[in-house]
VOGU-3710 file (C-alpha; in Angstrom, 3 decimals, decimal comma):
1> maedrrdeqq> 15,438/22,712/-19,412  14,656/25,961/-17,681  17,255/28,659/-18,163  17,733/32,131/-16,866  16,595/34,746/-19,349  19,594/36,873/-18,665  21,827/33,919/-19,434  19,995/33,573/-22,738  20,676/37,201/-23,563  24,371/36,518/-23,027
11> evklgerqge> 24,561/33,443/-25,243  26,121/33,446/-28,658  23,508/34,009/-31,311  24,468/32,818/-34,733  23,721/35,330/-37,434  22,199/34,542/-40,745  24,559/32,317/-42,677  25,001/33,497/-46,256  26,753/30,352/-47,394  26,439/26,747/-46,470
21> vreerrgkrl> 28,404/25,348/-43,547  31,567/23,730/-44,856  32,735/20,684/-42,994  36,471/20,089/-42,762  38,299/17,205/-41,281  40,885/17,971/-38,662  44,498/16,994/-39,218  44,964/14,825/-36,190  43,005/11,950/-34,756  41,558/12,188/-31,279
31> eegqskvrev> 42,525/9,681/-28,620  41,460/6,030/-28,762  40,801/5,949/-32,468  37,835/8,310/-32,395  36,807/10,339/-35,417  38,114/13,660/-36,460  36,237/16,654/-35,216  34,587/18,736/-37,832  35,337/22,355/-37,922  32,699/24,793/-38,898
41> rfdegldvrq> 33,478/28,042/-40,496  31,179/30,832/-41,426  31,782/33,021/-44,491  30,743/36,337/-43,096  28,228/38,045/-40,918  28,902/36,074/-37,697  27,055/37,926/-34,965  28,310/37,030/-31,516  26,791/38,288/-28,283  29,381/38,198/-25,515
51> sdgreerqsg> 28,822/38,065/-21,779  29,152/41,801/-21,360  27,498/42,929/-24,551  27,316/42,524/-28,300  30,306/42,524/-30,624  30,657/42,127/-34,332  33,428/40,243/-35,988  34,719/41,024/-39,411  33,557/38,792/-42,248  35,664/35,960/-43,510
61> rrvegrrekq> 37,062/34,972/-40,110  37,191/31,241/-39,654  35,975/29,509/-36,506  38,396/26,751/-35,484  38,120/24,778/-32,228  38,884/27,432/-29,645  38,476/31,008/-30,796  41,244/33,387/-29,986  40,577/36,256/-27,673  39,607/39,338/-29,565
71> geqdevrevr> 41,655/42,271/-28,426  40,751/43,321/-24,905  37,265/41,855/-25,182  35,990/38,765/-23,378  36,594/35,385/-24,915  34,073/34,555/-27,635  32,051/31,456/-26,889  33,008/28,328/-28,769  30,466/27,132/-31,279  31,910/23,663/-30,989
81> rderldvrrg> 34,085/22,170/-28,325  37,544/21,793/-29,719  40,187/19,444/-28,467  37,870/17,761/-25,951  35,005/17,034/-28,329  34,551/13,281/-28,469  32,588/12,032/-31,441  32,179/8,491/-32,689  33,288/8,065/-36,293  30,474/8,142/-38,828
91> eaqdarhdeg> 27,733/8,461/-36,209  25,718/11,328/-34,857  26,900/12,567/-31,512  24,291/11,668/-28,935  24,377/14,705/-26,706  21,010/14,131/-25,155  19,896/13,338/-21,690  16,474/12,173/-20,668  15,412/15,454/-19,099  16,561/18,420/-21,054
101> lldmrqgevr> 19,290/17,668/-23,605  19,119/18,488/-27,259  19,893/15,729/-29,751  22,713/16,991/-31,936  24,481/15,364/-34,843  28,226/15,633/-35,372  29,064/18,655/-37,444  25,642/20,258/-37,137  24,988/23,592/-35,534  22,828/23,294/-32,413
111> eerrlpqlvm> 19,184/24,089/-33,098  18,564/27,773/-32,674  16,380/28,900/-29,814  13,089/30,615/-30,559  12,191/33,651/-28,535  10,414/34,142/-26,308  11,193/30,893/-24,548  8,302/28,627/-23,656  6,979/28,931/-20,106  5,502/26,150/-17,988
121> rreglaelpp> 3,784/26,500/-14,627  2,929/24,255/-11,720  0,300/25,477/-9,274  0,580/24,117/-5,747  3,357/22,183/-4,036  1,469/20,655/-1,122  1,042/17,144/-2,557  4,485/16,327/-3,953  5,431/12,637/-4,211  8,593/11,472/-2,446
131> vrlpepgyel> 11,909/11,532/-4,322  12,977/8,055/-5,382  16,379/7,286/-6,890  16,799/4,415/-9,338  19,055/2,012/-7,445  21,678/1,665/-4,709  24,749/3,744/-5,348  22,755/6,931/-5,970  22,258/9,655/-3,414  20,701/13,100/-3,296
141> rsfqpgdeeh> 22,532/15,992/-1,687  22,942/19,744/-1,864  25,938/21,842/-2,857  29,193/21,396/-0,954  32,497/23,299/-1,230  34,350/21,925/-4,213  31,221/21,217/-6,250  31,829/24,221/-8,486  33,785/22,150/-10,991  31,229/19,330/-10,865
151> werlvekafg> 28,439/21,769/-11,680  30,380/23,342/-14,549  31,233/19,892/-15,932  27,595/18,790/-15,832  26,373/21,953/-17,531  28,934/21,631/-20,311  28,084/17,975/-20,890  24,375/18,633/-20,791  24,202/21,704/-23,017  27,472/21,974/-24,890
161> wrrgfreria> 28,368/25,392/-23,532  30,259/26,695/-20,540  28,925/28,390/-17,452  30,992/29,623/-14,549  29,424/28,593/-11,252  30,686/31,640/-9,413  29,399/34,084/-12,012  26,091/32,373/-12,805  25,019/30,807/-9,532  27,062/31,810/-6,482
171> shyyfrpdrv> 26,767/35,537/-7,233  22,966/35,376/-7,611  21,016/37,062/-4,826  19,003/33,917/-4,126  21,944/31,517/-3,895  22,170/29,276/-0,900  23,962/25,907/-0,882  20,794/23,942/-0,078  19,118/25,385/-3,187  21,590/23,739/-5,574
181> lfvchdgvpv> 20,818/20,017/-5,723  22,824/17,080/-7,022  22,145/13,420/-7,657  25,412/11,574/-7,176  26,486/8,129/-8,307  29,223/6,579/-6,203  29,838/10,033/-4,787  30,195/11,832/-8,134  27,500/14,372/-9,184  25,708/13,209/-12,345
191> atacawqete> 22,586/15,409/-12,295  21,778/18,867/-10,989  18,958/21,396/-10,590  18,492/24,711/-8,794  15,521/25,609/-6,585  15,596/29,227/-7,680  13,714/32,495/-7,597  13,515/35,410/-9,999  11,838/38,648/-8,927  9,820/38,993/-12,117
201> wgedcgylhm> 7,680/35,973/-11,155  6,846/37,120/-7,623  8,023/36,261/-4,125  5,673/33,297/-3,756  6,812/31,730/-7,034  9,754/29,377/-7,381  11,831/29,002/-10,539  13,157/25,611/-11,652  16,567/26,420/-13,043  19,576/24,748/-14,666
211> vgvdpayagq> 18,372/21,143/-14,802  21,143/19,042/-16,304  22,080/15,360/-16,474  25,307/13,694/-17,554  24,470/11,997/-20,903  26,182/8,821/-19,696  23,395/8,491/-17,107  20,486/9,210/-19,437  17,279/7,215/-19,272  17,298/6,559/-15,527
221> glgyavslaa> 14,904/9,291/-14,445  17,607/11,386/-12,772  16,342/14,645/-14,260  12,888/13,907/-12,852  14,342/13,008/-9,449  16,586/16,059/-9,087  13,837/18,390/-10,347  11,367/16,887/-7,867  13,923/17,433/-5,113  14,119/21,085/-6,179
231> lhrmrldgkd> 10,326/21,358/-5,927  10,456/19,974/-2,394  13,122/22,565/-1,552  10,943/25,361/-2,948  7,988/24,151/-0,909  10,136/24,316/2,234  11,120/27,836/1,205  7,444/28,837/1,227  6,746/28,827/-2,499  3,157/28,208/-3,605
241> rvvletddfr> 3,831/27,751/-7,293  6,705/27,237/-9,722  7,564/28,351/-13,243  10,257/27,283/-15,662  11,425/28,303/-19,095  12,324/25,835/-21,804  12,688/25,499/-25,565  10,658/23,958/-28,364  13,398/21,456/-29,191  13,920/20,147/-25,646
251> lpavktyvkl> 11,338/17,411/-26,049  12,626/14,967/-23,401  12,761/17,834/-20,921  9,191/18,927/-21,651  7,995/15,356/-21,186  9,673/15,262/-17,784  8,155/18,595/-16,776  4,679/17,372/-17,731  5,293/14,318/-15,555  6,238/16,685/-12,719
261> gfrpdaptee> 2,896/18,452/-13,016  3,905/21,487/-15,103  1,443/22,789/-17,678  2,096/25,057/-20,685  1,509/28,785/-20,290  0,224/29,918/-23,677  -1,511/33,318/-23,511  -1,167/34,028/-27,250  -2,156/32,161/-30,402  1,488/31,969/-31,460
271> lqarwrevfr> 2,498/30,282/-28,200  -0,486/27,953/-28,391  0,640/26,880/-31,851  4,174/26,249/-30,632  2,939/24,226/-27,664  0,565/22,261/-29,862  3,469/21,280/-32,097  5,629/20,286/-29,113  2,868/18,083/-27,728  2,269/16,565/-31,165
281> klnlpygvkv> 5,910/15,526/-31,388  5,680/13,992/-27,914  2,402/12,245/-28,792  0,740/13,957/-25,827  -2,747/15,472/-25,891  -3,014/19,248/-25,813  -5,995/21,501/-25,167  -8,250/19,358/-22,976  -11,019/21,144/-21,016  -12,314/19,487/-17,859
291> ssatrpgsaa> -15,219/20,218/-15,529  -15,822/18,223/-12,343  -17,974/18,332/-9,231  -18,624/16,176/-6,182  -20,867/16,576/-3,160  -22,177/14,368/-0,333  -25,692/12,977/-0,240  -26,451/15,210/2,716  -24,673/18,037/4,460  -24,293/15,961/7,625
301> amnedavvvn> -22,844/12,896/5,852  -19,313/12,103/4,744  -18,714/12,176/1,011  -17,403/8,742/0,090  -17,012/9,688/-3,591  -13,839/11,014/-5,196  -13,059/12,567/-8,575  -9,909/11,998/-10,608  -8,635/14,936/-12,654  -5,060/14,067/-13,563
311> adahvygvvd> -3,985/16,540/-16,224  -0,396/15,242/-16,202  -1,398/11,726/-17,280  -4,698/12,802/-18,940  -6,633/10,489/-16,642  -10,162/11,497/-15,637  -12,956/9,750/-13,795  -14,996/9,101/-10,664  -14,713/6,720/-7,704  -17,591/5,693/-5,406
321> gvsamlpyrs> -16,617/4,351/-1,999  -18,476/1,305/-0,653  -18,576/1,065/3,126  -18,719/-2,271/4,883  -22,006/-3,240/6,490  -20,160/-3,072/9,815  -19,457/0,546/10,756  -15,842/1,725/10,863  -14,033/5,016/11,415  -10,301/5,542/11,073
331> peglsggaia> -8,377/7,710/13,548  -8,845/10,495/10,985  -12,590/9,927/11,009  -12,827/8,278/7,579  -15,181/5,435/6,773  -13,938/2,325/5,011  -15,588/3,441/1,772  -13,936/6,867/1,946  -10,541/5,247/2,561  -10,965/2,959/-0,457
341> arllaeelga> -12,113/5,789/-2,732  -9,278/8,115/-1,747  -6,722/5,356/-2,061  -7,737/4,630/-5,639  -8,024/8,330/-6,531  -4,486/8,943/-5,271  -3,119/6,031/-7,285  -4,860/7,252/-10,442  -3,664/10,783/-9,765  0,034/9,967/-10,110
351> pdpgldlrea> 1,647/12,548/-12,454  2,960/9,897/-14,834  2,040/10,156/-18,542  2,768/6,441/-18,846  0,255/5,542/-16,135  -1,436/2,204/-16,861  -5,035/2,359/-15,634  -5,456/-1,331/-14,974  -2,157/-1,680/-13,132  -2,939/1,400/-11,032
361> vlranaelmr> -6,289/-0,103/-9,978  -4,645/-3,388/-9,026  -1,968/-1,602/-6,973  -4,674/0,258/-5,076  -6,599/-2,995/-4,639  -3,599/-4,711/-3,041  -2,956/-1,714/-0,783  -6,602/-1,698/0,294  -6,301/-5,304/1,463  -3,226/-4,368/3,473
371> rmeeagvdva> -5,058/-1,429/5,054  -8,048/-3,575/6,007  -5,874/-6,234/7,582  -3,934/-3,552/9,428  -7,240/-2,172/10,760  -8,332/-5,607/11,964  -11,118/-6,113/9,422  -12,311/-9,713/9,082  -11,732/-9,979/5,333  -12,984/-13,572/5,203
381> gkwkrwgavf> -16,506/-12,208/4,777  -16,870/-10,059/1,666  -19,727/-8,140/3,247  -17,359/-6,947/5,963  -14,839/-5,460/3,540  -14,423/-1,890/2,418  -14,558/-1,197/-1,282  -14,853/1,205/-4,189  -16,290/1,150/-7,685  -15,041/3,405/-10,462
391> avakwcgthi> -15,263/4,669/-14,037  -12,023/6,196/-15,327  -10,756/7,084/-18,811  -7,352/8,062/-20,162  -6,928/10,097/-23,310  -3,893/8,808/-25,196  -4,066/11,147/-28,178  -5,064/8,678/-30,893  -7,276/6,523/-28,670  -9,031/6,399/-25,298
401> eyvqsgdcml> -8,489/3,724/-22,659  -10,854/3,057/-19,763  -11,481/0,903/-16,696  -14,786/0,415/-14,870  -16,432/-1,526/-12,082  -19,757/-1,578/-10,243  -22,358/1,041/-11,085  -20,174/3,985/-12,138  -20,718/4,832/-15,794  -18,744/6,156/-18,768
411> laryrdgsvr> -20,363/7,815/-21,792  -18,871/9,293/-24,969  -20,408/11,924/-27,241  -19,454/12,044/-30,904  -19,223/14,919/-33,328  -22,621/14,076/-34,821  -24,252/14,425/-31,392  -24,751/10,713/-30,745  -23,953/9,245/-27,335  -22,202/5,932/-26,847
421> vltrnqvaef> -22,478/4,004/-23,567  -19,022/2,570/-22,874  -19,851/0,598/-19,739  -22,591/-1,458/-18,086  -24,203/-0,912/-14,712  -23,099/-4,190/-13,155  -24,979/-3,633/-9,884  -28,404/-2,654/-11,231  -29,985/-6,120/-11,146  -28,859/-6,730/-7,554
431> dlqalnakrr> -30,130/-3,340/-6,430  -33,424/-4,053/-8,150  -33,759/-7,374/-6,300  -33,261/-5,612/-2,962  -35,699/-2,833/-3,920  -38,371/-5,349/-4,906  -37,920/-7,194/-1,619  -38,205/-3,903/0,251  -41,386/-3,017/-1,655  -43,000/-6,349/-0,805
441> llesggltge> -42,132/-6,003/2,888  -43,559/-2,484/2,973  -46,741/-3,626/1,245  -47,177/-6,368/3,860  -47,316/-3,616/6,493  -46,798/-3,706/10,232  -42,964/-3,514/10,176  -40,969/-0,887/12,009  -37,926/0,633/10,361  -35,663/-1,524/12,520
451> elsarlkpif> -37,577/-4,678/11,602  -37,461/-3,763/7,930  -33,682/-3,353/8,074  -33,298/-6,707/9,836  -35,371/-8,459/7,134  -33,349/-6,854/4,328  -29,921/-7,485/5,841  -29,572/-11,089/4,536  -30,366/-9,847/1,027  -27,742/-7,128/1,282
461> kcnrdkanap> -25,172/-9,626/2,606  -25,918/-12,008/-0,236  -25,459/-9,217/-2,757  -22,157/-8,180/-1,170  -20,927/-11,779/-1,421  -21,439/-11,542/-5,191  -18,477/-9,137/-5,359  -15,967/-10,286/-8,002  -17,843/-13,579/-8,430  -18,599/-15,072/-11,873
471> dgysvmngdp> -22,303/-14,425/-11,346  -21,801/-11,078/-9,652  -20,175/-7,724/-10,275  -16,731/-6,162/-9,965  -15,598/-4,011/-7,051  -12,231/-2,994/-5,656  -12,347/-4,704/-2,256  -8,891/-6,249/-1,937  -9,841/-9,387/-3,834  -7,215/-10,347/-6,486
481> alaytmeygr> -10,110/-11,543/-8,668  -10,701/-7,887/-9,545  -8,049/-8,365/-12,230  -10,550/-10,557/-14,111  -13,867/-8,919/-13,233  -13,257/-5,225/-13,854  -14,051/-4,027/-17,335  -11,409/-2,293/-19,399  -10,858/-1,456/-23,023  -10,021/1,165/-25,618
491> lsranvvrly> -11,788/3,022/-28,390  -10,687/5,201/-31,240  -10,329/8,900/-30,590  -11,866/9,624/-33,988  -14,801/12,068/-33,752  -15,124/11,798/-29,950  -15,733/15,300/-28,600  -16,721/14,677/-24,973  -16,419/12,051/-22,227  -18,646/11,736/-19,153
501> avtdgmfhfi> -17,880/9,811/-15,948  -20,626/9,663/-13,296  -21,341/7,874/-10,020  -24,745/6,298/-9,371  -25,881/9,258/-7,262  -26,142/11,225/-10,505  -28,637/8,863/-12,108  -30,460/6,837/-9,425  -33,790/8,228/-10,660  -33,258/6,531/-14,040
511> endedprkwe> -31,169/3,555/-12,933  -33,976/1,065/-13,498  -35,685/3,014/-16,261  -36,280/0,954/-19,398  -36,000/3,968/-21,706  -33,282/3,043/-24,242  -32,312/6,721/-24,543  -31,893/7,332/-20,818  -28,089/7,706/-20,990  -28,304/10,037/-23,958
521> kladaldeqg> -30,823/12,128/-22,032  -28,479/12,208/-19,030  -25,619/13,487/-21,187  -27,939/16,065/-22,774  -29,015/17,325/-19,347  -25,417/17,618/-18,159  -24,467/19,575/-21,276  -27,473/21,879/-21,125  -27,428/22,586/-17,393  -23,825/22,122/-16,320
531> lepymdeler> -22,706/19,939/-13,408  -23,538/22,107/-10,416  -26,992/23,232/-11,666  -27,799/19,627/-12,557  -26,907/18,528/-9,019  -28,972/21,365/-7,554  -32,040/20,304/-9,540  -31,536/16,650/-8,666  -31,399/17,485/-4,956  -34,618/19,486/-5,319
541> qeeldascvk> -36,327/16,482/-6,905  -34,999/14,220/-4,149  -36,600/16,458/-1,534  -39,922/16,266/-3,372  -39,675/12,470/-3,295  -38,143/12,081/0,176  -40,075/8,846/0,821  -38,551/7,255/-2,303  -41,964/6,297/-3,697  -41,954/7,958/-7,109
551> hprhkksddk> -38,345/6,937/-7,736  -37,649/3,761/-5,708  -34,173/3,829/-4,171  -32,488/2,796/-0,929  -32,018/6,320/0,442  -33,290/9,763/-0,338  -30,000/11,168/-1,587  -26,658/9,652/-2,459  -23,186/11,108/-2,986  -22,906/12,705/-6,424
561> savivelpgc> -19,789/13,015/-8,564  -19,146/13,667/-12,234  -16,327/14,608/-14,578  -16,835/15,905/-18,119  -13,831/15,997/-20,459  -14,082/18,080/-23,607  -11,503/16,988/-26,147  -9,932/19,423/-28,613  -10,673/19,233/-32,311  -9,123/16,387/-34,245
//
């Protein structure tokens, strides 16, 4: 959970304990047969920072429930809630919530915060998903008069310490009622977050602040929902980016922030080590490096490819749109292939660490069918449909999952330098049949370009009708059979150092090459040259073979897309 630094400076900091914490049982039972509350006392050296400064207490003073006021000074914060603390007998108190609560056991001192706090950043707020609440009975709203007590109650339940709304929120220079958000259940606030700003981060930077959820409502995604609502508020306030501050021990909160698109800010080796440990505990990958590039086959043509670089879910890959043989343009000027590719890329780009690749593809496939029907496409003929093929991988820490269809390819390089081909070009044999037919027609001579196209059209239609057929290839074209024809699988993470995802425009010169090392050579060229220089050189070679004689292909240049993922050391 992100907290104000100044608030942190005002919190009680426990000094070094010279003796062990002695647990004592209280003399009276709490209501409803619940267990006695342990009291914690410290022998000496208790260092307490109060809201207006630092005070020292004399050694030997015992902390019991509520501390007495010390002279004319402010009230010392309670280390443990006293009369109101409700703990089940013999069990650890579960004081967690799904987005930002620390698990604490009864009688234990809350884990001490490490300084400086960890910082996370999110760049860009233009493409935020809509806020969705779990079920009827929940609503999202902003602060209303009378919510002060609700906010204070939520903060105390969430974090185990008190905050005064008037002092901490309402008196802040950036306070405005619509910047304090609540998720309510049956009208009662059960989660909160502030769409804040702090001058140290800059005027264009928002600050996600005071995210808290009632522990009784944990596990329902309320922290994610109220935080997302705060991001929407910050976008409306003109923010371009957002930061937050959190702690090493707030693991559920960090997981939620990653899902929201926040990434660790680790400018020093010490912070990198702390973040690496946090991600290890969450079983999330840390330290991935990604390079990607995409460009159209020609400057005048629409790029029907798309790349997927989803750092939140660690999903990376390429999508190649397949236009119908009948021309189509949407009101926005998109072809059917571009619509299909973007639809799948958006689905795979969801900031959800639990994203299931196969399910995401099938959701996009069903939505594509709906879009085609809405556009009046005659989906009875497969050759009339829009479509997309893809090669996408997800790094899951200990293993790698992938999905693939058509002629997009996935490669993996291992620590010893060897290259493993993870997928098969399912379209190659059908393309080769069409190319051979084209060659024979050209050799016969006497055909105009229009006549050649007319002769080849039945072959192309026949190939399109092979989509998702037992003797064909897989393609996302709205057909439910994609569930059975797309390829998917997993491989061990062990010794994998790099992943490559490429569309066919990156390798159409070697597509029908019989060289068994052609994919290894492709990976070598990408590593040696880099993506953009490789594409530049490929375009130069395409110009030299504009008639497609040296390297037989259907058109001089195709859309080109690639993603290379460099994995951190094991």
